[in-house]
C-alpha positions as CSV (number, residue, x, y, z in Angstrom):
1,X,0.9,1.6,-8.1
2,X,0.2,-1.7,-9.9
3,X,-2.5,-4.0,-8.6
4,X,0.0,-6.9,-8.0
5,X,1.5,-4.8,-5.2
6,X,-1.7,-4.9,-3.2
7,X,-1.5,-8.7,-2.7
8,X,1.1,-8.2,-0.1
9,X,-1.6,-6.4,2.1
10,X,-3.3,-9.8,2.5
11,X,0.0,-11.5,3.5
12,X,0.9,-8.9,6.0
13,X,-2.5,-9.1,7.7
14,X,-2.7,-12.9,7.9
15,X,0.9,-13.1,9.2
16,X,0.1,-10.8,12.2
17,X,-1.0,-14.0,13.9
18,X,0.9,-17.2,14.6
19,X,-1.8,-19.7,15.6
20,X,0.5,-22.6,16.4
21,X,2.5,-20.4,18.7
22,X,-0.5,-18.6,20.2
23,X,0.9,-15.2,19.3
24,X,-0.9,-12.2,17.9
25,X,0.7,-8.8,17.0
26,X,-2.6,-7.2,15.9
27,X,-3.4,-5.7,19.3
28,X,-3.5,-1.9,18.9
29,X,-4.3,1.0,16.6
30,X,-0.5,1.4,16.1
31,X,-0.3,-2.2,14.8
32,X,-3.2,-1.5,12.4
33,X,-1.5,1.6,11.1
34,X,1.7,-0.3,10.5
35,X,-0.2,-2.7,8.2
36,X,-0.8,0.1,5.7
37,X,2.9,0.7,5.1
38,X,3.4,3.9,3.1
39,X,-0.3,4.6,2.8
40,X,-0.2,6.9,5.8
41,X,-3.3,8.9,4.8
42,X,-5.5,5.8,5.0
43,X,-3.8,4.6,8.1
44,X,-4.6,7.8,10.0
45,X,-8.3,6.8,10.0
46,X,-7.7,3.7,12.1
47,X,-9.4,3.4,15.4
48,X,-9.6,0.8,18.2
49,X,-12.6,-0.7,16.4
50,X,-10.4,-1.6,13.4
51,X,-8.4,-4.0,15.6
52,X,-11.4,-6.3,16.0
53,X,-12.7,-5.8,12.5
54,X,-9.3,-6.7,10.9
55,X,-8.9,-9.8,13.1
56,X,-12.2,-11.0,11.7
57,X,-11.0,-10.3,8.1
58,X,-7.7,-12.0,8.9
59,X,-9.4,-15.3,9.8
60,X,-11.3,-15.2,6.5
61,X,-8.2,-14.4,4.5
62,X,-6.4,-17.3,6.2
63,X,-9.2,-19.6,5.1
64,X,-8.6,-18.5,1.5
65,X,-4.9,-19.5,1.8
66,X,-5.8,-22.8,3.6
67,X,-8.2,-23.8,0.9
68,X,-5.6,-23.0,-1.8
69,X,-2.9,-24.9,0.0
70,X,-5.3,-27.9,0.3
71,X,-5.9,-27.8,-3.4
72,X,-9.5,-26.7,-3.2
73,X,-9.5,-23.9,-5.8
74,X,-13.2,-23.5,-6.0
75,X,-13.5,-22.9,-2.2
76,X,-10.6,-20.5,-2.3
77,X,-12.2,-18.4,-5.0
78,X,-15.6,-18.5,-3.4
79,X,-14.2,-17.3,-0.1
80,X,-12.3,-14.5,-1.8
81,X,-15.3,-13.5,-3.9
82,X,-17.4,-13.3,-0.8
83,X,-14.9,-10.8,0.8
84,X,-14.8,-8.7,-2.4
85,X,-18.6,-8.5,-2.5
86,X,-18.6,-7.3,1.1
87,X,-15.7,-4.9,0.6
88,X,-15.9,-3.6,-3.0
89,X,-13.1,-1.5,-4.6
90,X,-13.2,1.8,-6.5
91,X,-10.6,1.5,-9.3
92,X,-9.3,4.5,-11.1
93,X,-6.5,5.3,-13.6
94,X,-3.6,7.1,-12.0
95,X,-0.5,8.8,-13.5
96,X,1.3,10.2,-10.5
97,X,4.6,8.8,-11.6
98,X,6.5,9.7,-14.8
99,X,8.0,7.5,-17.3
100,X,10.5,9.7,-19.2
101,X,12.0,13.2,-19.4
102,X,9.1,14.4,-21.5
103,X,6.9,14.1,-18.5
104,X,4.4,11.7,-20.0
105,X,2.4,10.0,-17.3
106,X,3.0,6.3,-16.6
107,X,-0.7,5.4,-16.6
108,X,-1.7,2.5,-14.4
109,X,-4.6,1.1,-12.3
110,X,-4.9,2.4,-8.8
111,X,-7.4,1.6,-6.1
112,X,-9.1,4.7,-4.8
113,X,-9.7,4.8,-1.1
114,X,-13.3,5.8,-0.6
115,X,-14.1,3.3,2.2
116,X,-16.1,4.3,5.3
117,X,-13.3,3.1,7.7
118,X,-9.8,1.8,7.8
119,X,-10.7,-1.8,7.8
120,X,-13.0,-1.5,4.8
121,X,-10.3,0.3,2.8
122,X,-7.5,-2.1,3.8
123,X,-9.6,-5.2,3.1
124,X,-10.8,-4.0,-0.3
125,X,-7.2,-3.3,-1.2
126,X,-5.9,-6.6,0.1
127,X,-8.6,-8.7,-1.6
128,X,-8.2,-7.0,-5.0
129,X,-4.5,-7.5,-4.9
130,X,-4.9,-11.2,-3.9
131,X,-7.5,-11.7,-6.6
132,X,-5.2,-10.2,-9.2
133,X,-2.4,-12.5,-8.1
134,X,-4.7,-15.5,-8.1
135,X,-6.1,-15.0,-11.5
136,X,-2.8,-14.0,-13.1
137,X,-0.5,-16.7,-11.6
138,X,-2.9,-19.4,-10.3
139,X,-4.5,-20.5,-7.0
140,X,-1.6,-22.8,-6.3
141,X,0.6,-19.7,-5.8
142,X,-1.0,-19.1,-2.5
143,X,0.9,-21.1,0.1
144,X,1.3,-21.8,3.8
145,X,4.8,-22.3,5.3
146,X,5.6,-26.0,5.8
147,X,8.2,-25.4,8.5
148,X,6.4,-26.4,11.7
149,X,5.2,-24.7,13.8
150,X,5.2,-21.7,11.4
151,X,1.9,-21.1,9.6
152,X,2.8,-17.9,7.9
153,X,1.3,-17.5,4.4
154,X,3.2,-16.4,1.3
155,X,2.7,-15.7,-2.4
156,X,4.8,-18.0,-4.6
157,X,6.5,-16.0,-7.3
158,X,9.1,-18.6,-8.2
159,X,9.5,-19.6,-11.8
160,X,8.9,-23.3,-11.2
161,X,6.2,-23.1,-8.5
162,X,8.6,-24.7,-6.0
163,X,8.3,-22.5,-3.0
164,X,7.4,-24.3,0.3
165,X,8.4,-21.8,3.0
166,X,7.6,-18.3,3.9
167,X,11.2,-17.2,4.4
168,X,14.8,-18.4,4.0
169,X,14.9,-18.7,7.8
170,X,12.1,-21.3,7.8
171,X,13.6,-23.1,4.8
172,X,16.9,-23.4,6.7
173,X,15.2,-24.6,9.9
174,X,13.2,-27.2,8.0
175,X,16.3,-28.5,6.1
176,X,18.2,-28.8,9.4
177,X,15.3,-30.6,11.0
178,X,15.1,-33.0,8.0
179,X,18.8,-33.6,8.1
180,X,18.7,-34.4,11.9
181,X,15.8,-36.7,11.3
182,X,17.6,-38.6,8.6
183,X,20.7,-39.0,10.8
184,X,18.6,-40.2,13.7
185,X,16.9,-42.8,11.5
186,X,20.3,-44.0,10.2
187,X,21.6,-44.3,13.7
188,X,18.6,-46.3,14.8
189,X,18.9,-48.6,11.8
190,X,22.6,-49.1,12.5
191,X,21.8,-49.9,16.1
192,X,19.2,-52.4,15.1
193,X,21.6,-54.0,12.5
194,X,24.3,-54.3,15.2
195,X,21.9,-55.9,17.7
196,X,20.8,-58.4,15.0
197,X,24.3,-59.2,14.2
198,X,25.2,-59.8,17.8
199,X,22.1,-62.0,18.3
200,X,23.1,-64.1,15.2
201,X,26.7,-64.5,16.6
202,X,25.4,-65.6,20.0
203,X,23.0,-68.1,18.4
204,X,25.8,-69.5,16.2
205,X,28.1,-69.8,19.3
206,X,25.4,-71.7,21.2
207,X,24.9,-74.1,18.3
208,X,28.6,-74.8,18.1
209,X,28.7,-75.8,21.7
């Protein structure tokens, strides 16, 4: 499993909360286990304590995305480094997948799970993946959805660094809102222009009399 894959761990964790809507799906051990995806062996260690622990980590990871979205690269890196120092990883070379018929291993970097609890293991994995994404593609690839009230985070993998929304759904909603706002503005301008024209006609008529 390549390190880039792990960056999605951070996104999944942060997006369990929607602060603008006041919703939070990270409320149970089952929710914690769902975060691990296919890593079921690591997920089985989750306990009630991991709900609180991961909520704390979630807030710190969101701060990384917020700093990046605000253009403060140094702060984003400092916040992420602090997390990685607190939750170190144990990398190892893995070859559990095969590349060809000869059975030659497809060697790649893998993060060994030797953490004391589920939160430590998940956080170490998430931070390492996010760090890899950040250093390879740039801090500006960490984004926060611009479609209000959504505040989901995302990783921009577009070729021209143009992504602004977390999903196609939010992009559509934002485009529709922008279109309606333009039409409303045009209508207001048209109404003002009509009133101005009427006032001018009335003034002209009064002068003629």
